[in-house]
C-alpha positions, 0 to 999 in steps of 0.5 A: 499499500502507498503511504499517499495516495492522491485521487482526482485532486482539484483546487481552486481559490475563489471562483477563478480558474482551477489551480489544481486539475484531477491531479492523481499519483502514489507515493510508495512507502520509503520512496522519494518523490519530487514534484517539479514545476516553475512557478505557478504549476500548483506545486506549493498549493498541492503542498498546502493539501498535502500538509492539511492546510487546505482541502481538496474541493474535488477528490481525496488525499489518502495517508496510509489508506485513511482519507486526509480529513484536514477539518478533523482536529483529532484526525490531524493531531495524530497525523502531524505526529506523523508528517513533519515539513522543512520550508524554503527559507532558512532564515524565516523558519527558525524564531530568532528569539528562541534557543536552538534546544527549544526550536529543535524540541518544540515538535517534541512538546507539541506532539507530546513525545516521551522521553528525554527531549534534550537527548532526542535534540542531541541525536537529531542535530548529530544526524545532520552534522552539528554538535550538542554545543549548539543548543543554547545559541540562537539562529543568529549565529549560523549561516544559512545553510546551518540554519537549514540543518537545524530545520531538517533536525526539528523535522526528523527529531520526532522519527517521522514516516513523511517529510515534506520539503518545500524549495528547501534549497532553494534559498542557498547559495551553490556549494551550500546547496550540494551540501544540503542535498547530500544530507537529504539524501542521507536522511531520506534512507530513513524515511519517506519523502515528497521534495518540492522544487523547481530545480529539476538538478536537485530533483534528479539528485534526490528523487527516485520518482517525479511528478511534473506540474505544469499549469495545474496539471500532471504532464508526466509522472514515473520513475526519474531515472526514466523520465530523465533518459526520455521525457515524453511531454514537450514540458518536461523537455523544456525543464531538462533543457534548461539545465545545460548537460545536467547528467543523469546521476548514477545513483537513480 
């Protein structure tokens, strides 16, 4: 059974044109799935639906076989013990007034996770290559790449089944981006991940499956390696063409 099933989902803001139309795809348990498309493709709206921040107006989203019930507070409490997110901007996603220990352990407190939160925070920071000595420091004392590592530690500290990453490397410089992509590759071996990006190269490096969105519709979906080697849709071809000499990663 897939961990996530998106079935014929449609969504529109107000009375305007639909942002998403007839969206269907599966996220196998343990897989890394990339949602790729340019600005306006609908990928950020789809992420909001997957987070339960919006409710589909058509179709449904299933999590582990159960319909995602965004308006059911009890359901969402359970859902958020199993799903965490990493957002785009490492400078705005961490509260500057809080120490790193409070930031990283926030999911443990809000989800009422039992155990030694201090040790759990240390383990999460170690997993992203940071030491326990930073726990009493503040976000302003770190670079953008370090802040994003802290954000990733916060996302994985409660050991979620699914991590949703929204353009999680796009705000970083190139050398830092490479290091954070490597980090995502290492933690993705332990959980299911949906990675939203406009960058086909990043999705190629991280994801074994890919869903290509254009103006609210899926134009291509399947195994990443197959799509990179033989893209069928003109839009996918244009995304690939915009990345000069992009090799197909050997690990895919």
